[in-house]
C-alpha positions in Angstrom: 32.9 -5.6 26.8 34.5 -2.7 25.0 32.7 -1.6 21.7 34.3 -3.2 18.6 36.3 -0.5 17.1 34.6 -0.8 13.7 31.4 -0.3 15.3 32.8 2.5 17.1 34.3 4.1 13.9 31.1 3.8 12.1 28.9 5.2 14.6 31.3 8.1 15.1 31.3 8.5 11.3 27.6 8.8 11.1 27.3 11.1 14.3 29.7 13.6 12.2 27.9 13.3 9.1 24.6 13.8 10.9 25.5 16.9 13.0 23.5 19.2 11.5 20.4 17.4 10.4 20.3 15.6 13.6 20.3 18.8 15.7 17.9 20.4 13.5 15.6 17.2 14.1 16.1 17.5 17.9 15.2 20.9 17.9 12.0 20.5 16.0 10.8 17.7 18.5 11.9 19.8 21.4 9.8 22.8 20.1 6.9 20.4 19.7 6.8 19.3 23.2 7.3 22.7 24.9 5.5 24.7 22.0 3.6 22.7 19.9 0.2 21.2 19.6 -1.3 19.4 22.3 -4.7 19.1 24.4 -4.1 22.2 26.7 -3.5 24.2 23.5 -6.8 23.0 21.7 -9.7 25.1 21.7 -12.8 24.3 23.4 -14.5 23.1 19.9 -11.3 21.3 19.0 -11.1 19.2 22.3 -14.9 18.6 22.3 -14.9 17.2 18.8 -11.8 15.1 20.0 -13.8 13.4 22.8 -17.4 13.5 21.5 -17.7 9.9 20.7 -15.0 8.6 23.8 -17.9 7.0 25.7 -16.8 6.0 29.2 -13.6 7.7 28.7 -15.0 10.7 27.6 -14.6 12.5 31.2 -11.2 11.6 31.6 -10.1 12.8 28.3 -12.1 15.9 29.0 -10.3 16.5 32.4 -7.0 16.3 30.7 -5.3 14.8 33.7 -4.8 11.3 32.5 -2.4 10.2 29.5 -4.4 9.8 26.3 -2.6 7.2 24.1 -3.1 7.5 20.4 -3.3 4.0 18.6 -2.2 3.8 15.0 -3.5 0.8 13.6 -2.6 -1.1 10.3 -5.2 -3.8 10.8 -7.0 -5.5 8.1 -8.2 -9.0 7.8 -6.8 -9.9 4.3 -3.2 -9.6 5.5 -2.7 -12.6 8.0 -0.1 -10.8 10.1 -2.4 -7.9 10.7 -5.7 -9.9 11.1 -5.0 -10.2 15.2 -4.9 -6.6 15.4 -8.5 -6.3 15.0 -9.4 -6.7 18.6 -6.3 -4.9 19.8 -7.6 -1.5 20.2 -10.6 -2.4 22.6 -8.1 -4.5 24.6 -5.6 -1.5 24.9 -8.6 0.8 26.1 -9.1 -1.6 28.7 -5.5 -1.8 29.7 -5.0 1.9 29.6 -7.9 2.3 32.1 -6.3 -0.4 34.4 -3.7 2.5 35.0 -5.8 5.6 35.0 -5.2 6.4 31.3 -7.2 6.5 28.0 -6.8 5.2 24.5 -8.4 6.2 21.1 -7.7 5.0 17.7 -5.8 7.9 16.2 -6.1 6.6 12.7 -5.7 3.4 10.3 -3.0 3.2 7.8 -3.1 0.7 4.8 -1.2 -2.6 5.1 -0.4 -4.1 1.7 0.6 -7.6 1.6 3.4 -8.2 -0.8 2.6 -11.9 -0.5 -0.6 -11.4 -2.4 0.8 -8.8 -4.8 4.1 -10.5 -5.6 4.7 -10.7 -9.0 1.7 -8.8 -10.1 1.3 -5.2 -11.5 0.0 -3.9 -8.1 3.7 -4.7 -6.6 4.5 -1.5 -8.3 2.7 0.4 -5.4 4.5 -1.6 -2.7 7.8 0.6 -2.0 5.5 3.8 -2.2 3.1 2.4 0.3 5.5 3.1 2.8 5.4 6.9 2.3 1.7 6.5 2.0 1.8 4.9 5.6 4.1 7.5 6.9 1.8 10.3 5.7 -1.3 8.4 7.2 0.7 7.9 10.8 1.2 11.8 10.4 -2.4 12.8 9.8 -3.3 10.3 12.7 -0.9 11.9 15.2 -1.6 15.7 14.0 -4.7 16.2 16.1 -2.9 17.0 19.2 -5.1 14.8 21.4 -2.4 12.3 22.6 0.5 12.2 25.0 1.9 8.6 23.7 1.4 6.5 21.0 1.1 2.6 20.4 1.6 1.6 16.9 0.1 -1.6 15.5 2.1 -2.9 12.4 4.4 -5.7 11.8 4.9 -6.4 7.9 7.0 -5.1 5.1 6.7 -1.3 4.4 4.1 -1.0 7.2 6.8 -0.6 10.2 9.1 1.6 8.4 6.2 3.6 7.4 4.8 3.8 11.0 8.0 5.0 12.2 8.9 7.4 9.6 5.5 9.1 10.2 5.7 8.9 14.0 9.4 10.4 14.1 7.9 13.5 12.8 6.3 13.5 16.2 9.4 12.3 18.0 8.4 14.1 21.2 5.9 11.6 22.0 6.7 8.5 23.6 6.0 5.4 21.3 6.0 1.5 21.7 5.5 -0.8 18.7 3.2 -3.7 19.5 3.7 -6.9 17.6 1.4 -9.6 17.0 3.5 -12.5 16.1 4.0 -15.4 13.8 1.7 -18.1 12.6 2.5 -21.6 13.8 5.1 -23.7 11.5 3.1 -25.1 8.6 4.5 -26.9 5.6 8.4 -26.7 5.8 9.9 -24.0 3.7 12.2 -26.4 1.9 9.4 -28.4 0.6 7.5 -25.3 -0.6 10.6 -24.2 -2.4 10.6 -27.7 -4.0 7.1 -27.4 -5.2 7.6 -24.1 -6.5 10.7 -25.3 -8.7 8.7 -28.3 -10.1 5.8 -25.8 -11.2 8.3 -23.5 -12.9 9.6 -26.7 -14.7 5.9 -27.6 -15.5 6.2 -31.0 -13.5 3.3 -30.2 -11.3 0.2 -28.3 -11.7 -1.7 -25.2 -10.3 -3.6 -27.4 -7.9 -0.6 -29.0 -6.4 1.2 -25.6 -6.3 -2.0 -23.7 -4.5 -2.3 -27.1 -2.0 1.6 -26.4 -1.1 1.2 -22.5 -0.6 -1.9 -22.9 1.5 -0.1 -25.4 3.8 2.7 -23.0 4.1 0.4 -19.7 4.6 -2.4 -21.4 6.8 -3.5 -19.2 9.6 -3.4 -15.7 11.3 0.1 -14.3 12.2 3.3 -13.4 10.1 4.6 -15.8 7.5 7.1 -18.0 9.2 10.2 -17.4 6.8 12.8 -14.7 7.9 11.7 -12.1 5.4 11.1 -8.3 5.6 8.5 -8.5 8.1 10.2 -10.7 10.8 13.5 -8.5 10.1 11.3 -5.5 11.0 10.4 -7.2 14.3 14.4 -8.0 14.9 15.2 -4.3 14.1 12.6 -3.0 16.7 14.2 -5.5 19.0 17.6 -4.1 18.2 16.4 -0.5 18.8 14.6 -1.2 22.1 11.3 -0.4 20.6 9.4 -3.5 21.7 9.1 -5.1 25.0 11.8 -7.7 25.5 11.0 -10.9 23.8 7.8 -9.6 22.3 8.4 -10.4 18.8 7.7 -14.2 18.0 5.1 -15.2 20.5 2.1 -16.4 18.6 -1.0 -14.4 18.2 -4.4 -15.1 20.2 -2.5 -16.4 23.4 -2.6 -15.5 26.9 1.2 -14.6 26.9 0.5 -12.3 23.6 -2.4 -10.4 25.4 -0.1 -10.0 28.5 2.6 -8.6 26.4 0.3 -6.0 25.1 -1.1 -5.3 28.2 2.5 -4.6 29.4 3.0 -2.4 26.6 0.1 -0.2 27.3 0.9 0.1 31.0 4.6 1.0 30.1 3.6 3.7 27.8 2.0 5.5 30.7 5.1 5.3 32.5 7.5 6.9 30.0 5.0 9.7 29.3 6.2 13.4 29.6 4.9 14.0 32.9 7.1 11.5 34.7 10.5 10.8 35.6 11.0 8.5 32.7 10.1 10.5 29.7 11.3 8.5 26.8 10.2 10.5 23.4 10.7 8.2 20.4 12.8 10.8 18.6 15.6 10.5 21.4 15.2 6.5 21.5 15.9 6.4 17.9 19.6 8.0 17.8 22.5 7.2 15.7 23.5 4.2 18.1 20.0 2.8 17.8 20.2 2.9 14.1 23.6 1.1 14.1 22.3 -1.4 16.4 19.5 -2.2 13.7 22.1 -2.5 11.1 24.1 -4.9 13.2 21.0 -7.1 13.9 20.4 -7.2 10.1 23.8 -8.5 9.4 24.2 -10.9 12.3 20.7 -12.4 11.5 21.1 -12.5 7.8 17.8 -10.2 7.8 15.8 -8.9 4.4 17.6 -7.1 1.6 14.6 -4.7 1.8 15.9 -2.9 4.9 19.0 -1.6 3.2 16.3 0.9 1.4 14.1 1.3 4.7 16.9 1.8 7.2 18.1 5.2 5.3 14.7 6.2 5.1 14.0 5.4 8.9 17.1 7.3 9.9 16.5 10.4 7.8 13.4 10.9 9.3 15.1 11.3 12.7 17.8 13.7 11.0 20.4 10.8 10.7 22.4 10.2 7.5 23.5 6.6 6.8 24.5 5.0 3.4 25.4 1.5 2.2 29.1 2.1 2.8 28.4 2.2 6.7 26.7 -1.0 6.0 29.4 -2.6 4.2 31.9 -1.7 6.7 29.8 -3.0 9.5 28.9 -6.1 7.7 33.1 -6.9 7.6 33.2 -6.8 11.5 29.5 -8.5 12.3 29.6 -12.3 12.1 26.4 -14.1 11.0 25.1 -15.9 14.0 21.8 -17.0 13.0 20.5 -19.1 10.1 17.0 -18.8 9.4 15.0 -19.9 6.4 15.8 -18.7 3.5 19.4 -18.9 4.9 18.8 -22.1 6.7 16.2 -25.0 7.4 14.5 -23.6 10.3 11.8 -20.9 10.4 11.2 -18.2 12.9 9.3 -20.2 15.3 12.5 -22.5 15.6 14.6 -19.5 15.8 12.7 -18.4 18.7 12.5 -21.7 20.3 16.5 -21.9 20.2 16.7 -18.5 22.1 15.6 -16.0 19.3 16.1 -12.2 19.7 17.1 -12.3 23.6 19.8 -14.6 22.7 21.0 -12.5 19.8 20.7 -9.3 21.8 22.9 -10.9 24.5 25.6 -12.3 21.9 25.8 -9.0 20.1 26.2 -6.5 23.3 28.2 -9.1 25.1 30.7 -9.1 22.3 30.8 -5.4 21.9 29.2 -5.3 18.6 25.8 -3.5 19.7 25.4 -0.3 21.5 24.1 -1.5 24.8 23.8 2.1 26.1 20.8 3.0 23.8 17.5 4.6 25.5 15.2 1.9 25.1 11.3 2.1 25.9 11.7 -0.7 28.8 15.0 -0.1 31.0 18.2 1.3 31.0 20.1 -0.6 28.4 19.6 -2.9 25.4 20.9 -5.7 27.7 17.7 -5.8 29.3 16.1 -6.8 26.0 18.1 -10.2 26.5 14.8 -11.7 28.5 12.3 -14.3 27.6 8.8 -13.4 28.6 6.5 -16.0 30.2 3.5 -16.7 32.2 3.7 -17.3 36.0 0.2 -18.3 36.6 -1.6 -15.1 34.9 1.1 -12.8 35.8 3.9 -11.8 33.1 7.6 -12.6 33.9 10.6 -12.2 32.3 13.7 -14.3 32.7 17.2 -13.8 31.6 18.0 -15.4 28.1 19.9 -18.7 28.2 23.8 -18.0 27.8 23.9 -21.1 25.3 21.8 -21.5 22.0 19.1 -24.1 22.4 20.0 -25.2 18.6 23.5 -24.4 17.0 21.9 -25.1 13.6 19.9 -22.1 14.1 21.7 -19.9 16.4 25.4 -19.8 17.3 27.6 -17.6 19.6 29.8 -14.8 18.1 32.7 -16.9 18.6 31.7 -19.7 16.5 29.5 -18.2 13.7 28.0 -19.4 10.7 30.4 -17.1 8.5 32.7 -14.4 9.7 31.0 -11.4 7.8 27.6 -10.2 7.8 24.8 -11.1 5.7 25.3 -8.2 3.3 27.9 -6.7 0.8 28.3 -3.6 -1.4 29.1 -4.1 -5.0 30.1 -1.5 -7.1 31.8 -0.6 -10.5 30.9 0.8 -13.8 27.4 -0.6 -13.6 26.9 1.5 -10.4 26.2 0.7 -6.7 24.1 -2.3 -5.5 23.9 -4.6 -2.5 23.8 -8.5 -2.4 22.4 -10.6 0.3 25.3 -13.1 1.0 23.9 -15.0 4.1 21.7 -17.4 1.8 24.2 -17.9 -1.1 26.9 -20.6 -1.1 30.3 -19.0 -0.9 31.1 -20.9 -4.1 28.6 -18.6 -5.9 29.8 -15.1 -4.5 31.4 -14.7 -7.7 29.7 -15.1 -11.0 31.2 -13.9 -14.5 28.9 -14.9 -17.3 27.3 -13.3 -20.5 24.5 -10.9 -19.6 20.9 -11.5 -21.1 19.1 -8.2 -20.7 15.2 -7.6 -19.9 13.1 -4.6 -19.0 10.2 -6.8 -17.8 10.2 -9.8 -15.3 7.6 -11.7 -17.2 10.0 -11.6 -20.3 12.5 -13.3 -18.2 10.0 -16.1 -17.4 9.0 -16.6 -21.1 12.8 -16.8 -22.0 13.3 -19.4 -19.3 10.1 -21.5 -20.6 11.7 -21.4 -24.1 14.9 -22.7 -23.0 16.8 -19.6 -23.8 18.4 -19.4 -20.5 20.0 -22.8 -20.4 23.5 -21.7 -19.9 25.8 -19.6 -17.6 24.0 -16.2 -17.7 23.7 -13.0 -15.8 20.1 -12.1 -15.8 19.6 -8.3 -15.9 16.4 -6.8 -15.5 16.5 -2.9 -15.7 14.0 0.0 -15.6 12.7 -1.4 -12.2 14.0 1.4 -10.1 11.8 3.8 -8.0 11.5 6.3 -11.1 10.8 3.7 -13.6 8.0 1.7 -12.0 8.0 2.0 -8.3 10.9 -0.6 -7.6 8.6 -3.8 -7.5 10.3 -6.9 -5.8 11.1 -9.6 -8.4 10.8 -12.5 -6.1 8.8 -14.4 -8.8 12.1 -15.0 -10.9 13.7 -16.8 -7.9 12.1 -20.4 -8.8 13.1 -20.0 -12.6 16.6 -18.9 -11.7 16.8 -21.8 -8.8 16.1 -24.4 -11.3 18.8 -23.0 -13.7 21.4 -23.1 -10.9 20.3 -26.5 -9.8 21.0 -27.6 -13.4 24.6 -27.0 -13.0 24.9 -23.3 -14.4 26.5 -20.4 -12.9 23.6 -17.9 -12.8 23.2 -14.4 -11.1 20.6 -11.5 -11.4 21.6 -7.9 -11.7 18.6 -5.4 -11.4 17.8 -1.8 -10.3 14.7 -3.3 -8.6 14.1 -5.3 -5.5 13.9 -8.8 -4.4 12.0 -10.1 -1.7 13.2 -10.7 1.9 12.4 -14.6 1.1 14.8 -14.8 -1.7 17.6 -17.0 -1.3 20.2 -19.0 -3.2 20.7 -17.3 -6.4 23.3 -14.5 -5.9 21.5 -11.2 -7.0 23.1 -7.6 -7.2 19.9 -5.8 -6.7 19.0 -1.9 -5.9 21.5 -1.0 -8.4 22.0 3.0 -8.5 21.7 5.1 -10.3 18.8 3.4 -11.7 18.5 3.0 -15.7 15.6 5.4 -15.8 17.7 8.1 -14.2 20.9 7.7 -16.2 22.1 4.4 -14.6 24.7 2.4 -16.4 22.5 -0.6 -16.8 20.7 1.2 -19.6 24.1 0.8 -21.6 24.0 -3.0 -21.3 23.6 -5.3 -24.2 23.0 -8.9 -24.5 26.1 -10.9 -24.4 28.2 -8.4 -22.7 30.4 -10.1 -20.0 29.4 -9.0 -16.4 31.3 -9.8 -13.2 29.4 -10.0 -9.9 31.6 -10.6 -6.8 30.6 -10.3 -3.3 34.1 -11.0 -2.3 35.8 -8.1 -3.8 32.7 -6.0 -4.0 32.6 -5.7 -7.7 29.6 -5.0 -10.2 31.3 -4.5 -13.6 30.5 -4.8 -17.2 33.5 -6.0 -19.1 33.3 -3.8 -21.9 36.0 -2.1 -23.8 36.0 1.5 -22.1 35.7 3.4 -25.7 32.9 1.3 -26.8 30.9 1.5 -23.5 31.5 5.6 -23.6 30.0 5.6 -27.0 27.1 3.6 -26.3 23.7 5.4 -26.2 21.1 4.3 -23.3 18.2 2.2 -23.9 15.0 3.9 -23.9 12.7 3.2 -20.9 9.4 1.8 -21.3 6.2 3.8 -20.9 4.5 4.1 -17.6 2.1 1.5 -17.1 -1.7 2.1 -16.2 -4.3 0.1 -13.9 -4.4 -1.0 -10.7 -4.0 2.4 -9.4 -0.4 2.8 -10.7 -1.2 6.0 -12.5 -2.0 7.7 -8.9 1.5 7.1 -7.8 3.2 9.1 -10.8 4.0 12.0 -8.5 6.0 9.6 -6.4 7.9 8.0 -8.9 8.7 11.5 -10.6 10.1 12.7 -7.5 11.8 9.6 -5.6 15.2 9.7 -4.8 17.7 6.7 -5.3 17.5 3.3 -3.2 20.5 4.2 -1.2 18.8 7.3 0.1 15.6 5.2 0.7 13.7 5.5 -2.5 11.4 8.2 -1.1 9.6 11.1 -3.2 8.1 12.3 0.2 11.7 12.6 2.2 13.0 14.2 -0.8 10.4 16.7 -1.3 10.5 17.6 2.5 14.6 18.1 2.1 15.2 15.5 4.9 
């Protein structure tokens, strides 16, 4: 199948726009491979430090003839998705020895759980944890001890952070190693029902906690299709996982064999062999387009319209929201996974999951099949399901038909003809809206604004009955420079209640919403942010605001002369506590959301 003309056009545009920065990046990693820091160039003292505690691998590392794999782990046992990683390093060392290689934990990076910090002051550290993770990954790989890397991370800012850091060592072959989702618990629809009842004061904290505990109940990724599971989709679409590895449950034999296979495979794509596949060459313009296409086709998390530009910049690639919007007009929505549908990621996997999605998108010419994956000659080889044949791992071609068309459909019969994203813009700036979970009848909302500078003030107004009407709730001073751009997911139950009561409701903010957010239309990531001169600072209570995903409109319907005469509202003072003051440097230097909201990349000139 020939490549879809819109996909081809956008890809060519990105290649042209990125010509200079991509060439500089490829030169960087080429020099790192041939002239940079590696084991043969270490002094004897350097090298002795590097293998001093390597135990039975000491002689092999010292000899320098076997690949030494650097493990960068985001393990902690508070984050359910990352708890299974605790045993991975010892397993990987054993698997490496099976093929004559060695492995060492190069370093650990923080893994913040947005589920724990959601709606709390600590959420203001969340976005900047991505830069912290990237820097931690760079520190880990900076020792020059490794000829390849395995990255252990799965959740929200963690996979983007690992990739951004690893891309600065893009001469190293690198594979992402997932851990899988927890089994299905309380149905997500029931969880939302209880949350809304709690927001209305109809059930108490005990009932709410029981519901949440039945939903988030064991080791593994949360089962809704939020940012963490969207990460896994993107790694599949860029060919950085082994085929079908994303949604296999933790602590199973199949999961262990996939980890073994990833360890064995990294030794086969090292720089001393014919299959050398450096990360920086695997992640090219086509791979980034594939990640965008996958996000659109599956209705993935809104957070990735920030993370993908940041990942791309680390590889010398320049993308923007117009690229995503143009692709969204061409890429149909072929998955319906909660919060966009009833089933969770386990049901999605059972229906065919990512192997089916890859097969459909490549087959329809909507994804680049000719990218350089970590496993084979093309992305099409990712359309395979892993299973066990006795104790041996095997892959079989994905079925050509969906196992459940309520969750997965072919490109020729999608849930909607557009992808799950729209760019909205106007005199309020540029923002994004996730359309995949919003009923089309609510893609256009026009109503008087109620303006806030704190999400808790929104909840107080809701409880006081002040929002019982058609309303566009505006929450400003929530961008990277203002307070670190927290997710405002805690507003979702209350806004959902208002919508269920028959009101026309929308949210407009320069902050973020969670990948779990759903049915209420939300124009988010509005740039420029209010703190940096954005027009949200000019809005007043009662101004009519129009949000329209159909026409791409984000407009305050205010007389132009009056609008021009207004003075901006004053931003609140920086908040203290839970470590927020330590991130003042990042707030001061972060660039806007469309560039990725990163102080680190901005300061590096990337």
